[in-house]
Every structure is written in C-alpha cells, then in structure tokens.
C-alpha positions as CSV (number, residue, x, y, z in Angstrom):
1,M,10.0,-5.4,-5.6
2,T,9.0,-9.0,-5.6
3,D,12.6,-10.0,-4.8
4,A,12.7,-7.4,-2.1
5,I,10.0,-9.2,-0.1
6,S,10.5,-12.8,-1.2
7,S,12.1,-13.7,2.2
8,V,9.6,-11.9,4.4
9,Q,7.7,-15.1,5.4
10,T,10.7,-17.2,6.2
11,G,12.4,-14.3,7.9
12,Y,9.5,-13.7,10.3
13,D,9.3,-17.4,11.0
14,R,12.9,-17.2,12.2
15,W,12.3,-13.9,14.0
16,A,9.4,-15.3,16.0
17,E,11.5,-16.9,18.7
18,V,13.0,-13.5,19.8
19,Y,10.6,-11.0,18.4
20,D,9.1,-10.1,21.8
21,H,12.4,-10.0,23.6
22,D,15.0,-8.1,21.5
23,G,14.3,-4.6,22.7
24,N,12.9,-3.3,19.4
25,P,12.5,0.5,20.0
26,L,10.0,0.8,17.2
27,Q,7.5,-1.4,19.1
28,G,8.0,0.7,22.2
29,L,7.4,3.9,20.3
30,E,4.4,2.5,18.4
31,E,2.3,0.7,21.0
32,P,1.1,3.6,23.2
33,V,0.3,5.7,20.1
34,V,-1.8,3.0,18.5
35,R,-3.6,2.3,21.8
36,A,-4.5,5.9,22.2
37,A,-5.7,6.2,18.6
38,V,-8.1,3.2,18.8
39,G,-9.7,4.5,22.0
40,E,-12.4,2.5,23.8
41,V,-12.7,-1.0,22.1
42,R,-15.0,-2.9,24.4
43,G,-17.7,-4.7,22.3
44,L,-16.1,-3.8,19.0
45,R,-15.3,-6.4,16.3
46,V,-11.6,-5.8,15.4
47,L,-9.4,-7.2,12.7
48,D,-5.6,-7.1,13.2
49,L,-3.8,-7.3,9.9
50,G,-0.3,-8.7,10.2
51,C,-0.7,-9.5,13.9
52,G,2.7,-11.1,14.4
53,T,3.1,-12.5,17.9
54,G,-0.2,-10.9,18.9
55,R,1.0,-7.8,20.7
56,H,-2.0,-5.7,19.5
57,S,-4.5,-8.5,19.3
58,L,-4.1,-9.7,22.9
59,W,-4.3,-6.2,24.3
60,L,-7.5,-5.5,22.3
61,A,-9.1,-8.7,23.5
62,E,-8.1,-8.0,27.1
63,H,-9.9,-4.7,26.8
64,G,-13.1,-6.3,25.6
65,A,-12.9,-6.4,21.8
66,V,-13.8,-9.4,19.7
67,V,-10.6,-9.9,17.8
68,T,-9.7,-11.7,14.6
69,A,-6.0,-11.6,13.7
70,V,-4.2,-12.6,10.5
71,D,-0.6,-13.2,9.7
72,F,1.2,-15.3,7.1
73,S,4.0,-16.4,9.3
74,E,3.2,-19.6,11.0
75,G,6.1,-19.0,13.4
76,M,4.7,-15.7,14.6
77,L,1.2,-17.2,14.9
78,A,2.5,-20.1,17.0
79,E,4.1,-17.6,19.4
80,A,0.8,-15.6,19.6
81,R,-1.2,-18.7,20.3
82,R,1.0,-19.6,23.3
83,K,0.3,-16.4,25.2
84,P,-2.2,-15.9,28.0
85,G,-5.5,-14.8,26.6
86,A,-4.8,-16.2,23.1
87,E,-7.9,-18.5,23.4
88,T,-10.1,-15.4,23.1
89,V,-8.6,-14.4,19.7
90,T,-9.3,-16.0,16.4
91,F,-5.9,-16.4,14.7
92,I,-5.8,-17.1,11.0
93,A,-2.9,-17.7,8.6
94,H,-3.3,-15.4,5.6
95,D,-1.2,-13.6,3.1
96,L,-2.1,-9.9,2.9
97,H,-1.2,-9.8,-0.8
98,T,-4.4,-11.8,-1.4
99,P,-8.1,-10.9,-0.7
100,L,-9.2,-11.1,2.9
101,P,-11.8,-13.8,3.6
102,F,-14.2,-11.4,5.3
103,T,-17.1,-9.1,4.4
104,A,-17.9,-5.6,5.8
105,E,-18.1,-6.9,9.4
106,F,-15.5,-5.1,11.5
107,D,-15.8,-1.9,13.5
108,L,-12.0,-1.4,13.6
109,V,-9.0,-2.5,11.6
110,V,-5.5,-2.3,13.2
111,S,-2.2,-3.0,11.5
112,G,1.1,-2.6,13.1
113,L,4.4,-2.2,11.3
114,V,3.4,-4.1,8.2
115,L,3.4,-1.7,5.3
116,E,7.1,-1.9,4.4
117,H,6.6,-5.6,3.7
118,L,3.9,-5.2,1.1
119,R,4.3,-4.9,-2.6
120,D,0.9,-3.4,-3.3
121,L,-0.3,-0.7,-1.0
122,N,-3.5,-0.1,-3.0
123,H,-4.6,-3.7,-2.5
124,F,-3.9,-3.6,1.2
125,F,-5.8,-0.3,1.9
126,A,-8.7,-1.4,-0.4
127,E,-9.1,-4.6,1.5
128,A,-8.9,-2.9,4.8
129,Q,-11.6,-0.5,3.7
130,R,-13.8,-3.2,2.3
131,V,-14.0,-5.3,5.5
132,L,-15.0,-2.3,7.6
133,K,-18.6,-1.4,8.5
134,P,-19.7,2.0,7.3
135,G,-18.3,4.5,9.8
136,G,-15.5,2.1,10.9
137,L,-12.0,3.1,11.8
138,A,-8.6,1.9,10.7
139,V,-5.4,2.6,12.6
140,I,-2.3,1.8,10.6
141,S,1.3,2.1,11.7
142,A,4.5,1.8,9.8
143,M,8.2,2.3,10.1
144,H,8.8,5.8,8.9
145,P,10.3,5.8,5.3
146,A,13.0,8.2,6.6
147,M,14.6,5.2,8.3
148,F,15.6,3.9,4.9
149,L,17.7,7.0,4.5
150,R,19.7,5.8,7.5
151,G,20.2,2.4,6.0
152,T,17.7,0.9,8.4
153,Q,14.9,-1.6,7.8
154,A,13.3,-4.5,9.7
155,R,16.0,-6.9,10.8
156,F,17.1,-9.1,13.7
157,T,20.0,-11.2,14.9
158,D,19.2,-14.9,14.6
159,P,19.9,-16.3,18.2
160,R,21.0,-19.7,16.8
161,S,23.4,-18.6,14.1
162,G,24.3,-15.0,15.0
163,E,23.3,-14.0,11.5
164,L,21.8,-10.5,10.9
165,V,18.6,-11.3,9.0
166,A,16.6,-8.7,7.1
167,P,13.3,-10.3,6.1
168,G,12.7,-7.9,3.2
169,S,11.4,-4.4,2.9
170,V,10.0,-2.0,0.2
171,P,10.8,1.7,0.7
172,H,7.4,3.3,0.2
173,S,6.9,7.0,1.0
174,V,4.5,8.6,3.4
175,A,2.8,10.1,0.4
176,A,2.3,6.6,-1.0
177,F,0.7,5.5,2.2
178,V,-1.7,8.4,2.2
179,M,-2.6,8.3,-1.4
180,A,-3.3,4.5,-1.3
181,A,-5.6,5.1,1.6
182,V,-7.4,7.9,-0.3
183,R,-7.8,5.8,-3.4
184,A,-9.3,3.1,-1.3
185,G,-12.1,5.4,-0.2
186,F,-10.8,6.3,3.3
187,S,-11.1,9.7,4.8
188,I,-7.9,10.8,6.5
189,S,-8.6,11.6,10.2
190,N,-4.9,12.0,11.2
191,V,-1.4,11.3,10.0
192,Q,1.3,11.6,12.7
193,E,5.1,11.2,12.6
194,F,7.1,10.3,15.7
195,A,10.8,10.5,16.6
196,P,12.3,9.1,19.8
197,S,13.4,11.5,22.5
198,T,16.5,11.3,24.6
199,E,14.3,10.0,27.5
200,F,12.9,7.3,25.2
201,A,16.4,6.3,24.1
202,A,17.4,5.9,27.7
203,R,14.8,3.1,28.0
204,Y,15.5,1.7,24.5
205,P,19.2,2.1,23.8
206,R,18.9,1.0,20.2
207,A,17.0,4.2,19.5
208,S,19.9,6.5,20.7
209,K,21.2,7.1,17.2
210,Y,17.7,8.1,16.0
211,V,16.9,10.8,18.6
212,D,14.8,13.4,16.8
213,W,14.8,11.4,13.6
214,P,11.4,10.2,12.3
215,M,11.0,6.5,13.2
216,L,7.2,6.0,13.0
217,V,4.2,7.1,11.0
218,V,0.6,6.4,12.1
219,L,-2.5,6.8,10.0
220,V,-6.0,7.1,11.5
221,L,-8.5,6.5,8.7
222,A,-12.3,6.6,8.6
223,A,-14.3,4.3,6.3
C-alpha cells in the first residue's frame, strides 16, 4: 500500500494546474451533497482535510464559516491561495498521515475525495474525531470503491506532456470507511451512496459510462 500512494503528492502537484477545469464528474456529483449535509455554517469553526484547490474551503468561508484548510500538495495550495476570498481562509501544508496540529477546537470537519489516497483510515478518522468539539459534525466524501471494479481511480491528463497520470489510490471498502469511523468514536448519522443519472451525464459527459453505477459515498458523522 505504501507504494500505491507514494506518488500522490507529486501527482497532485502536477494536477493542480488543471484540477478545477477538467470536467471531473465526481466533483460535480459531490459538491451539492456535501453542501446540503453541512447545513448552515455561519459562525462555525471548520477544518477542511485535504482541501486541494479550496473548492469546499472557499464556499464555507463565503457562507460565514471560520475555515482552516490543510493539504500536503503545495501545488494545490498555491492554486487555492490565488482564488478570490482565499485571504479569509487559513491554508496549511500538512500530511494527513501525521497527527494534526490542532486540539478539540472545530465545530465541523469536512473532507472531500481524500480517503482513497490514505494508507491508514483508522488514523485519519481518529484525528478528525479528536479535533472536533463535543457534539461536532464531520462530513466525509470519497470516490465509491465500486469505481475500482471498473478500473477507475483518481487520474488526469497532464496538459504539458499528454501523459495520463494516476497519483495513487488504495481500494478501501465502504465497510472499512464505516468501521474506521466507529472505532474512532464517531456516531454514524448517515451513509449515502450516489450514482450519476442520465441527466447528470448530459452535463458531465465523462460520467456517461457510469450512469446508475455508484460513484460517490458520503458519511455524516457525529462526534
């Protein structure tokens, strides 16, 4: 598994240039679900784990949250910091395989499409639980493990070389996500699985071959 994710950091550094512009259907499927799950965020202290180019962080800050966002790809963080509103978010370079530099100070933890890039789910969920205040909420999304059965994982075409790059993924199961959350002390509020519809695929053509096939899983967890 170590080899499977050894190239994640460099892969995402390369992906940063086009990450927001390559028509990724998984982001289009995920964002409205996550936003609905977090609800009203005004005045909340929020931690975004694996923030990438800031797509969740900046939306949360725009809606009144006090946001701290971490990612270990400097390329992704550089893209995030260039965006309007980025000055209101605290962006920090950090590897999620190591302990988070926070105490129990957040009302909400959000993590979008990160789990497949992690060796140790137990560590991730334990740290997410540790940094939440009592009664806090975590909303965690991931590419559905069923996508691996179709030979699909996170990947992109490098715009400079034309190379198809797969940063590195570990095929965890939905059960592994759930049980890691339970072992960390979370209560499961909801687990939902999502597949694209034909209407969605009309807007995101890359999803057309996955219509009615599970692409996304979202966990809503109470600390």
